[in-house]
Kinemage of the C-alpha trace (Angstrom):
@kinemage 1
@onewidth
@group {chain A} dominant
@subgroup {mainchain}
@vectorlist {calphas} color= white
{ca met a 1} P -40.339 -11.430 26.745
{ca ser a 2} L -38.786 -13.868 29.217
{ca gln a 3} L -35.922 -12.577 31.317
{ca his a 4} L -33.930 -15.479 29.919
{ca gln a 5} L -34.225 -14.184 26.347
{ca ser a 6} L -32.984 -11.122 24.453
{ca asn a 7} L -33.872 -8.943 21.462
{ca phe a 8} L -30.210 -8.865 20.449
{ca pro a 9} L -29.729 -11.314 17.523
{ca arg a 10} L -27.395 -14.040 18.700
{ca trp a 11} L -25.722 -14.390 15.301
{ca val a 12} L -24.263 -10.885 15.677
{ca pro a 13} L -21.632 -11.915 18.274
{ca leu a 14} L -20.558 -14.652 15.832
{ca leu a 15} L -19.973 -11.967 13.214
{ca gly a 16} L -18.039 -9.960 15.781
{ca gly a 17} L -15.863 -12.940 16.637
{ca leu a 18} L -15.204 -13.640 12.971
{ca met a 19} L -14.197 -10.055 12.233
{ca gly a 20} L -12.153 -9.666 15.414
{ca ser a 21} L -10.142 -12.820 14.843
{ca thr a 22} L -9.658 -11.864 11.175
{ca thr a 23} L -8.152 -8.571 12.329
{ca cys a 24} L -5.809 -10.533 14.603
{ca gly a 25} L -4.982 -12.771 11.638
{ca leu a 26} L -3.919 -9.698 9.660
{ca leu a 27} L -1.676 -8.802 12.574
{ca leu a 28} L -0.006 -12.174 13.108
{ca tyr a 29} L -0.093 -14.694 10.307
{ca ala a 30} L 1.509 -12.983 7.315
{ca phe a 31} L 4.621 -11.742 9.070
{ca ser a 32} L 6.961 -13.770 6.854
{ca val a 33} L 5.977 -11.482 3.951
{ca phe a 34} L 7.638 -8.551 5.737
{ca ile a 35} L 10.963 -10.191 6.609
{ca arg a 36} L 12.925 -9.659 3.394
{ca pro a 37} L 11.613 -6.130 2.637
{ca leu a 38} L 12.442 -4.978 6.182
{ca met a 39} L 15.897 -6.554 6.001
{ca ala a 40} L 16.589 -4.784 2.710
{ca gln a 41} L 15.244 -1.413 3.823
{ca phe a 42} L 16.726 -1.242 7.321
{ca gly a 43} L 19.780 -3.524 7.120
{ca trp a 44} L 18.440 -5.873 9.809
{ca thr a 45} L 19.220 -9.587 10.041
{ca val a 46} L 16.678 -12.408 9.915
{ca ala a 47} L 17.120 -12.955 13.646
{ca gln a 48} L 16.533 -9.280 14.412
{ca val a 49} L 13.329 -9.109 12.375
{ca ser a 50} L 12.092 -12.452 13.712
{ca met a 51} L 12.504 -11.254 17.298
{ca ala a 52} L 9.657 -8.794 16.663
{ca tyr a 53} L 7.382 -11.732 15.860
{ca ala a 54} L 8.495 -13.574 18.987
{ca leu a 55} L 7.696 -10.474 21.033
{ca ile a 56} L 4.238 -9.998 19.552
{ca cys a 57} L 3.363 -13.648 20.222
{ca leu a 58} L 4.526 -13.284 23.821
{ca phe a 59} L 2.611 -10.076 24.562
{ca phe a 60} L -0.433 -11.204 22.551
{ca gly a 61} L -0.648 -14.319 24.707
{ca leu a 62} L 0.253 -12.904 28.110
{ca ile a 63} L -2.170 -9.960 27.894
{ca gly a 64} L -4.952 -12.534 27.645
{ca ile a 65} L -5.004 -12.669 31.457
{ca leu a 66} L -5.963 -8.995 31.645
{ca ala a 67} L -8.288 -9.248 28.645
{ca gly a 68} L -10.241 -12.083 30.226
{ca arg a 69} L -10.663 -10.347 33.565
{ca leu a 70} L -11.691 -7.063 31.969
{ca asn a 71} L -14.175 -8.918 29.773
{ca asp a 72} L -15.815 -10.495 32.819
{ca arg a 73} L -15.933 -7.153 34.672
{ca ile a 74} L -16.837 -4.508 32.079
{ca gly a 75} L -18.015 -6.568 29.110
{ca pro a 76} L -16.496 -7.400 25.721
{ca arg a 77} L -17.417 -4.240 23.806
{ca ala a 78} L -15.248 -1.803 25.738
{ca val a 79} L -12.306 -4.222 25.947
{ca val a 80} L -12.284 -4.927 22.212
{ca leu a 81} L -12.717 -1.265 21.278
{ca ile a 82} L -9.851 -0.079 23.483
{ca gly a 83} L -7.603 -2.997 22.582
{ca gly a 84} L -8.368 -2.714 18.895
{ca leu a 85} L -7.469 0.948 18.730
{ca ile a 86} L -4.217 0.213 20.585
{ca met a 87} L -3.462 -2.581 18.100
{ca ala a 88} L -4.227 -0.392 15.074
{ca phe a 89} L -2.121 2.433 16.518
{ca gly a 90} L 0.906 0.195 17.049
{ca phe a 91} L 0.618 -1.335 13.591
{ca phe a 92} L 0.177 2.076 11.936
{ca met a 93} L 3.130 3.599 13.799
{ca val a 94} L 5.528 1.153 12.143
{ca ser a 95} L 4.932 3.124 8.936
{ca thr a 96} L 6.388 6.248 10.584
{ca ile a 97} L 9.794 4.661 11.309
{ca thr a 98} L 12.572 6.362 9.340
{ca pro a 99} L 14.884 3.958 7.480
{ca pro a 100} L 18.636 4.638 7.200
{ca asp a 101} L 20.385 5.658 4.010
{ca lys a 102} L 21.151 2.377 2.230
{ca ala a 103} L 24.417 3.463 0.682
{ca ala a 104} L 25.726 4.840 3.964
{ca leu a 105} L 24.643 1.726 5.821
{ca leu a 106} L 26.404 -0.558 3.345
{ca ala a 107} L 29.511 1.609 3.639
{ca gly a 108} L 29.527 1.052 7.394
{ca asp a 109} L 28.701 4.628 8.361
{ca pro a 110} L 28.191 4.793 12.172
{ca ala a 111} L 25.406 7.355 11.874
{ca ala a 112} L 23.451 5.128 9.491
{ca lys a 113} L 23.991 2.182 11.821
{ca ala a 114} L 22.633 4.247 14.707
{ca val a 115} L 19.528 5.092 12.672
{ca ser a 116} L 19.052 1.394 11.885
{ca asp a 117} L 19.402 0.408 15.551
{ca lys a 118} L 16.932 3.086 16.681
{ca ala a 119} L 14.488 1.937 14.003
{ca leu a 120} L 14.752 -1.652 15.242
{ca thr a 121} L 13.943 -0.570 18.799
{ca leu a 122} L 10.899 1.326 17.566
{ca phe a 123} L 9.816 -1.687 15.492
{ca tyr a 124} L 9.953 -3.894 18.572
{ca leu a 125} L 7.973 -1.298 20.542
{ca tyr a 126} L 5.285 -0.526 17.966
{ca tyr a 127} L 4.748 -3.983 16.477
{ca gly a 128} L 5.966 -6.400 19.135
{ca val a 129} L 4.716 -4.662 22.293
{ca ile a 130} L 1.958 -2.132 21.519
{ca ala a 131} L 0.241 -4.017 18.682
{ca gly a 132} L 0.723 -7.285 20.571
{ca ile a 133} L -0.982 -5.963 23.706
{ca gly a 134} L -3.852 -4.515 21.683
{ca gly a 135} L -4.279 -7.717 19.692
{ca gly a 136} L -4.516 -9.822 22.839
{ca leu a 137} L -7.266 -7.538 24.166
{ca val a 138} L -9.196 -8.029 20.910
{ca tyr a 139} L -8.766 -11.804 20.658
{ca val a 140} L -10.026 -13.163 23.993
{ca pro a 141} L -13.433 -11.432 24.578
{ca pro a 142} L -15.251 -12.847 21.492
{ca ile a 143} L -14.153 -16.377 22.439
{ca ala a 144} L -15.657 -15.873 25.888
{ca thr a 145} L -18.803 -14.126 24.646
{ca ala a 146} L -20.060 -16.022 21.575
{ca pro a 147} L -20.575 -19.405 23.318
{ca lys a 148} L -22.743 -17.708 25.959
{ca trp a 149} L -25.180 -16.792 23.171
{ca trp a 150} L -25.026 -20.337 21.795
{ca pro a 151} L -25.251 -22.710 24.780
{ca asp a 152} L -26.753 -25.278 22.402
{ca arg a 153} L -23.809 -25.008 19.957
{ca arg a 154} L -20.844 -23.922 22.032
{ca gly a 155} L -18.245 -25.677 19.899
{ca leu a 156} L -19.594 -24.094 16.723
{ca ala a 157} L -19.672 -20.648 18.346
{ca thr a 158} L -16.091 -21.011 19.538
{ca gly a 159} L -15.027 -22.077 16.050
{ca phe a 160} L -16.554 -18.982 14.471
{ca ser a 161} L -14.763 -16.830 17.031
{ca val a 162} L -11.317 -18.110 16.028
{ca val a 163} L -11.649 -18.961 12.329
{ca gly a 164} L -10.572 -15.463 11.322
{ca leu a 165} L -7.004 -16.097 12.459
{ca gly a 166} L -6.693 -18.404 9.487
{ca leu a 167} L -8.747 -16.242 7.144
{ca gly a 168} L -6.575 -13.227 7.937
{ca ser a 169} L -3.549 -14.921 6.393
{ca phe a 170} L -5.483 -15.424 3.126
{ca val a 171} L -6.162 -11.715 2.946
{ca met a 172} L -2.926 -10.305 4.307
{ca ala a 173} L -0.296 -12.374 2.497
{ca pro a 174} L -1.344 -11.570 -1.103
{ca leu a 175} L -2.444 -8.047 -0.182
{ca ala a 176} L 0.858 -7.194 1.513
{ca thr a 177} L 2.870 -8.798 -1.288
{ca arg a 178} L 1.147 -6.666 -3.932
{ca met a 179} L 1.403 -3.483 -1.872
{ca ile a 180} L 5.116 -4.061 -1.255
{ca ala a 181} L 5.702 -4.597 -4.973
{ca ala a 182} L 3.703 -1.463 -5.823
{ca ser a 183} L 5.737 0.553 -3.294
{ca gly a 184} L 9.086 -0.350 -4.809
{ca gly a 185} L 9.884 -3.015 -2.231
{ca ser a 186} L 8.996 -1.031 0.914
{ca ala a 187} L 6.787 -2.658 3.543
{ca leu a 188} L 6.030 0.587 5.366
{ca pro a 189} L 2.913 1.557 3.328
{ca val a 190} L 1.356 -1.805 4.252
{ca phe a 191} L 1.551 -0.913 7.939
{ca gln a 192} L 0.028 2.484 7.232
{ca tyr a 193} L -3.010 1.439 5.196
{ca val a 194} L -3.704 -1.859 6.937
{ca gly a 195} L -3.382 -0.098 10.291
{ca ile a 196} L -6.190 2.245 9.274
{ca ala a 197} L -8.283 -0.712 8.068
{ca met a 198} L -7.718 -2.461 11.401
{ca ala a 199} L -9.123 0.529 13.279
{ca val a 200} L -12.323 0.390 11.213
{ca met a 201} L -12.636 -3.390 11.623
{ca val a 202} L -12.270 -3.356 15.411
{ca val a 203} L -14.912 -0.638 15.803
{ca ile a 204} L -17.356 -2.843 13.868
{ca thr a 205} L -16.256 -5.844 15.932
{ca ala a 206} L -16.888 -4.023 19.208
{ca leu a 207} L -20.380 -2.977 18.116
{ca cys a 208} L -21.227 -6.634 17.452
{ca leu a 209} L -20.332 -7.769 20.958
{ca gln a 210} L -22.337 -7.684 24.158
{ca ser a 211} L -22.930 -10.215 26.913
{ca pro a 212} L -26.323 -11.960 27.074
{ca pro a 213} L -28.614 -11.416 30.058
{ca ala a 214} L -28.068 -13.665 33.063
{ca gly a 215} L -29.606 -17.079 32.540
{ca tyr a 216} L -30.040 -16.500 28.795
{ca arg a 217} L -31.659 -19.327 26.852
{ca pro a 218} L -32.289 -19.344 23.088
{ca val a 219} L -35.919 -19.736 22.070
{ca gly a 220} L -36.868 -23.405 21.993
{ca trp a 221} L -33.796 -24.605 23.896
{ca thr a 222} L -33.989 -26.264 27.288
{ca pro a 223} L -30.798 -26.803 29.296
{ca pro a 224} L -29.885 -30.461 29.838
{ca ala a 225} L -31.344 -31.745 33.085
{ca pro a 226} L -28.812 -32.142 35.881
{ca pro a 227} L -28.013 -35.733 36.856
{ca val a 228} L -30.115 -37.630 39.358
{ca ser a 229} L -28.267 -39.193 42.268
{ca ala a 230} L -28.761 -42.741 43.546
{ca thr a 231} L -31.265 -41.461 46.096
{ca ala a 232} L -33.336 -39.928 43.288
{ca val a 233} L -32.622 -36.423 44.483
{ca arg a 234} L -31.746 -34.104 41.635
{ca ser a 235} L -28.315 -32.521 42.070
{ca glu a 236} L -27.813 -28.819 41.406
{ca phe a 237} L -24.448 -27.550 40.213
{ca arg a 238} L -22.790 -24.188 39.716
{ca asp a 239} L -19.917 -22.933 37.594
{ca tyr a 240} L -16.407 -22.788 38.993
{ca thr a 241} L -15.109 -19.413 40.095
{ca his a 242} L -11.914 -18.224 38.454
{ca arg a 243} L -9.950 -18.829 41.655
{ca glu a 244} L -11.318 -22.365 41.928
{ca thr a 245} L -10.519 -23.024 38.266
{ca val a 246} L -6.832 -22.133 38.439
{ca arg a 247} L -6.440 -24.236 41.584
{ca thr a 248} L -7.428 -27.474 39.842
{ca pro a 249} L -4.700 -29.711 38.382
{ca gln a 250} L -6.833 -30.250 35.259
{ca phe a 251} L -6.491 -26.593 34.335
{ca trp a 252} L -2.696 -26.689 34.386
{ca leu a 253} L -2.625 -29.993 32.529
{ca leu a 254} L -4.713 -28.298 29.835
{ca trp a 255} L -2.205 -25.425 29.894
{ca ala a 256} L 0.697 -27.850 29.438
{ca ala a 257} L -1.047 -29.627 26.538
{ca tyr a 258} L -1.891 -26.284 24.902
{ca phe a 259} L 1.735 -25.199 25.272
{ca cys a 260} L 3.075 -28.437 23.777
{ca gly a 261} L 0.689 -28.374 20.824
{ca ser a 262} L 1.374 -24.696 20.102
{ca phe a 263} L 5.135 -25.031 20.588
{ca ala a 264} L 5.424 -27.905 18.125
{ca gly a 265} L 2.998 -26.408 15.622
{ca leu a 266} L 4.671 -22.998 15.552
{ca met a 267} L 8.112 -24.607 15.321
{ca ala a 268} L 7.055 -26.575 12.237
{ca ile a 269} L 5.172 -23.654 10.669
{ca gly a 270} L 8.265 -21.472 10.941
{ca leu a 271} L 10.484 -23.995 9.172
{ca ile a 272} L 8.283 -25.813 6.670
{ca ala a 273} L 8.758 -23.549 3.622
{ca lys a 274} L 12.536 -23.291 4.047
{ca his a 275} L 12.743 -27.067 4.520
{ca gly a 276} L 10.908 -27.594 1.236
{ca ile a 277} L 13.208 -25.194 -0.624
{ca asp a 278} L 16.351 -26.848 0.751
{ca ala a 279} L 15.152 -30.422 0.159
{ca met a 280} L 13.881 -29.801 -3.386
{ca ser a 281} L 17.064 -27.894 -4.213
{ca met a 282} L 19.104 -30.946 -3.199
{ca val a 283} L 16.974 -33.143 -5.444
{ca tyr a 284} L 17.437 -30.743 -8.356
{ca arg a 285} L 21.226 -30.688 -7.894
{ca ala a 286} L 21.321 -34.489 -7.814
{ca gln a 287} L 19.213 -34.753 -10.965
{ca gln a 288} L 21.369 -32.213 -12.808
{ca gly a 289} L 24.663 -33.635 -11.545
{ca leu a 290} L 25.547 -30.393 -9.754
{ca asp a 291} L 27.808 -30.063 -6.740
{ca ala a 292} L 25.974 -29.861 -3.394
{ca ala a 293} L 27.219 -26.287 -2.870
{ca ala a 294} L 26.553 -25.126 -6.448
{ca ala a 295} L 24.178 -22.203 -6.961
{ca leu a 296} L 20.940 -23.023 -8.761
{ca pro a 297} L 19.897 -21.239 -11.944
{ca glu a 298} L 17.576 -18.331 -11.227
{ca asp a 299} L 14.592 -19.870 -13.009
{ca ala a 300} L 15.035 -23.135 -11.100
{ca ser a 301} L 15.259 -21.291 -7.773
{ca lys a 302} L 12.042 -19.402 -8.494
{ca gln a 303} L 10.262 -22.582 -9.539
{ca ile a 304} L 11.336 -24.425 -6.385
{ca ala a 305} L 10.296 -21.485 -4.196
{ca met a 306} L 6.864 -21.463 -5.834
{ca leu a 307} L 6.451 -25.203 -5.314
{ca ala a 308} L 7.554 -24.960 -1.683
{ca ala a 309} L 5.036 -22.153 -1.134
{ca trp a 310} L 2.236 -24.680 -1.617
{ca ala a 311} L 3.049 -26.043 1.858
{ca pro a 312} L 2.287 -22.905 3.937
{ca ser a 313} L -0.661 -22.078 1.669
{ca thr a 314} L -2.179 -25.524 2.195
{ca leu a 315} L -1.471 -25.294 5.902
{ca ala a 316} L -3.304 -21.966 6.081
{ca ile a 317} L -6.363 -23.351 4.243
{ca phe a 318} L -6.758 -26.320 6.578
{ca asn a 319} L -5.891 -24.205 9.607
{ca ala a 320} L -8.840 -21.927 8.845
{ca ala a 321} L -11.359 -24.563 7.722
{ca val a 322} L -11.004 -26.845 10.739
{ca arg a 323} L -11.786 -24.121 13.265
{ca val a 324} L -15.438 -24.054 12.227
{ca met a 325} L -15.798 -27.660 11.098
{ca ile a 326} L -14.484 -29.205 14.308
{ca gly a 327} L -16.899 -27.284 16.545
{ca pro a 328} L -20.123 -29.163 15.664
{ca leu a 329} L -18.272 -32.474 15.962
{ca ala a 330} L -17.072 -31.519 19.443
{ca asp a 331} L -20.656 -30.607 20.362
{ca lys a 332} L -21.771 -34.125 19.407
{ca ile a 333} L -19.043 -36.457 20.694
{ca gly a 334} L -17.031 -34.304 23.076
{ca ser a 335} L -13.565 -32.843 22.680
{ca lys a 336} L -11.426 -35.466 24.427
{ca lys a 337} L -11.745 -38.172 21.762
{ca ile a 338} L -11.068 -35.640 19.019
{ca phe a 339} L -8.081 -34.255 20.906
{ca val a 340} L -6.401 -37.642 21.252
{ca val a 341} L -6.903 -38.594 17.604
{ca leu a 342} L -5.680 -35.236 16.299
{ca phe a 343} L -2.587 -35.136 18.497
{ca ile a 344} L -1.596 -38.668 17.503
{ca leu a 345} L -2.026 -37.684 13.844
{ca gln a 346} L 0.023 -34.540 14.507
{ca cys a 347} L 2.840 -36.627 15.956
{ca ile a 348} L 2.859 -38.815 12.837
{ca ala a 349} L 2.738 -35.779 10.536
{ca met a 350} L 5.754 -34.215 12.275
{ca leu a 351} L 7.753 -37.426 11.767
{ca met a 352} L 6.771 -37.567 8.089
{ca leu a 353} L 7.645 -33.933 7.463
{ca phe a 354} L 11.371 -34.381 6.951
{ca pro a 355} L 11.230 -37.097 4.217
{ca ala a 356} L 8.231 -35.365 2.606
{ca gly a 357} L 10.313 -32.266 1.851
{ca lys a 358} L 11.656 -33.717 -1.405
{ca ser a 359} L 8.200 -33.704 -3.003
{ca tyr a 360} L 6.038 -30.601 -3.015
{ca val a 361} L 2.913 -32.795 -3.160
{ca leu a 362} L 3.872 -34.802 -0.069
{ca leu a 363} L 5.069 -31.679 1.708
{ca ala a 364} L 1.778 -29.895 1.026
{ca ala a 365} L -0.146 -32.965 2.222
{ca cys a 366} L 1.823 -33.034 5.487
{ca ala a 367} L 1.390 -29.294 5.863
{ca gly a 368} L -2.372 -29.598 5.392
{ca leu a 369} L -2.556 -32.278 8.092
{ca ile a 370} L -0.415 -30.173 10.452
{ca gly a 371} L -2.561 -27.100 9.787
{ca trp a 372} L -5.743 -29.093 10.410
{ca asn a 373} L -4.529 -30.452 13.741
{ca tyr a 374} L -2.981 -27.142 14.824
{ca gly a 375} L -6.054 -25.073 13.959
{ca ala a 376} L -8.391 -27.473 15.781
{ca met a 377} L -6.693 -26.619 19.080
{ca phe a 378} L -8.059 -23.074 19.011
{ca thr a 379} L -11.613 -24.406 19.007
{ca leu a 380} L -11.157 -27.457 21.223
{ca phe a 381} L -9.215 -25.920 24.111
{ca pro a 382} L -11.707 -23.099 24.855
{ca ala a 383} L -14.606 -25.530 24.312
{ca thr a 384} L -13.068 -27.997 26.772
{ca leu a 385} L -12.440 -25.235 29.285
{ca leu a 386} L -16.082 -24.184 28.973
{ca tyr a 387} L -17.268 -27.762 29.518
{ca tyr a 388} L -15.044 -28.272 32.563
{ca tyr a 389} L -15.660 -25.013 34.411
{ca gly a 390} L -18.769 -23.381 32.934
{ca pro a 391} L -19.323 -20.102 31.054
{ca thr a 392} L -19.521 -17.642 33.968
{ca his a 393} L -15.775 -16.941 34.163
{ca gln a 394} L -14.775 -18.165 30.723
{ca gly a 395} L -13.103 -14.850 29.885
{ca ser a 396} L -10.769 -14.917 32.880
{ca asn a 397} L -10.182 -18.655 32.586
{ca tyr a 398} L -9.323 -18.647 28.898
{ca gly a 399} L -7.218 -15.532 29.305
{ca val a 400} L -4.895 -17.482 31.595
{ca leu a 401} L -5.015 -20.644 29.468
{ca phe a 402} L -4.120 -18.710 26.305
{ca thr a 403} L -0.838 -17.593 27.846
{ca ala a 404} L 0.371 -21.081 26.888
{ca trp a 405} L 0.242 -20.031 23.226
{ca gly a 406} L 2.074 -16.781 23.949
{ca val a 407} L 4.956 -18.512 25.725
{ca ala a 408} L 5.102 -21.188 23.015
{ca gly a 409} L 5.069 -18.505 20.315
{ca phe a 410} L 8.094 -16.835 21.863
{ca phe a 411} L 10.236 -19.947 22.344
{ca gly a 412} L 9.006 -22.442 19.701
{ca pro a 413} L 10.138 -20.783 16.445
{ca tyr a 414} L 13.336 -19.562 18.129
{ca leu a 415} L 14.329 -23.035 19.327
{ca gly a 416} L 13.388 -24.564 15.981
{ca gly a 417} L 15.702 -22.191 14.146
{ca lys a 418} L 18.503 -22.767 16.651
{ca leu a 419} L 18.246 -26.562 16.321
{ca gln a 420} L 18.289 -26.330 12.526
{ca val a 421} L 21.370 -24.128 12.511
{ca ala a 422} L 23.180 -26.200 15.154
{ca thr a 423} L 22.577 -29.543 13.410
{ca gly a 424} L 22.524 -28.326 9.798
{ca ser a 425} L 19.340 -30.340 9.259
{ca phe a 426} L 15.595 -30.033 9.697
{ca phe a 427} L 15.377 -33.624 10.945
{ca val a 428} L 16.137 -32.798 14.587
{ca pro a 429} L 13.620 -29.949 15.071
{ca phe a 430} L 10.844 -32.002 13.454
{ca val a 431} L 11.593 -34.991 15.693
{ca val a 432} L 11.638 -32.716 18.740
{ca ala a 433} L 8.265 -31.324 17.635
{ca ala a 434} L 6.873 -34.867 17.325
{ca val a 435} L 8.063 -35.768 20.833
{ca ile a 436} L 6.511 -32.624 22.318
{ca val a 437} L 3.182 -33.349 20.591
{ca gly a 438} L 3.408 -36.903 21.930
{ca ile a 439} L 3.669 -35.488 25.456
{ca ala a 440} L 0.498 -33.464 24.851
{ca ala a 441} L -1.292 -36.586 23.562
{ca val a 442} L -0.407 -38.503 26.740
{ca ile a 443} L -1.654 -35.630 28.913
{ca leu a 444} L -4.967 -35.481 27.072
{ca met a 445} L -5.428 -39.269 27.116
{ca thr a 446} L -5.200 -39.344 30.894
{ca leu a 447} L -7.050 -36.082 31.602
{ca lys a 448} L -10.396 -36.312 33.390
{ca ala a 449} L -12.934 -33.548 33.953
{ca pro a 450} L -12.950 -31.989 37.427
{ca glu a 451} L -15.805 -32.803 39.763
{ca lys a 452} L -18.856 -30.585 39.447
{ca lys a 453} L -19.344 -27.906 42.085
{ca his a 454} L -22.561 -28.238 44.098
{ca val a 455} L -24.650 -25.183 44.822
């Protein structure tokens, strides 16, 4: 066998990426299901519970720097195995937190309040910090590894490595909802059993990952010939080193665009369901001749909540589907053209979101478009990075680039909620999101690939 080939089936790393990102999807994208049960059980506020999600986004993103460097040095298998067990441990440990006595807490008992405060600190530590760090170690290595096995289909391989983030929400949201209902309203058993399942999933993920041999080429594939200069001498190029990559302005422009797209997308995702409930409730009151402050009948409230839930569900479907579908298109026509079109569409969708809230059909349509454009970023940004700087240091490079999502995840939903409360309307945060996406579109329109490095 040629030294440029391998007996290891190259579809296996795709399976590893799919399972690893699905595990991360279980960790991240069904958090809203836990908010009300945790508030009821521990006496926490929405802001207190939401801070845990902000923390996990921050640590999940920032640890990508370490994950990428470790991946390039010791390989993906060890990084994912260690990180996955840390993630599963943190998630499982939430189930061991002792809640306060409800009656004593409602009565204002200081001891019960102390128990609640201690529990909140442990929740931040276990879920926000420990699980977040472990999740970041799991997420980055498959994205760096799978495209190396598929140099002929790098966009497709990247898409498979991130599609699970969307798929995880399909599994976790209904699963957690049913488990909470079966446990009498407690979310703690979900953390226990899903934490155990995560440990099993990451072990399987790790076994599916290994780096290809140096110079690997799939059977029947020939690398594109390097360009011929005007003097008819064939030019030879090499990949950028990690140090060279982070010193180029193009890298930090990509970081800024990634931050803007993530910031706006996460801001809208955090508000879209509540916006639909509020807007459709106003329509119902107007139709029934009720006062603007009047409480809705219980059956009407449930019906409106169910209709509004179509928006995040539709968003999740498109968010998952695009991650695989956009990859082959990027392989054919390049990512820049797709980027510009999607970000312009995202800007329009953000501006349409506020008036669309009165109709669950229009709201779901806007949500689907937002989910499509948002999900595409997670395939296009690593694929663009790979095209610009080469696969050799993709782990380290993408680890730094992905910190843009972590910072955006910490500040985006928080600012969106603050703007909504301060203005009493969802109009302002959605307009701000549109402007921020517009900034990203301008960056990507003007962005040019860095010059190739000669050997």
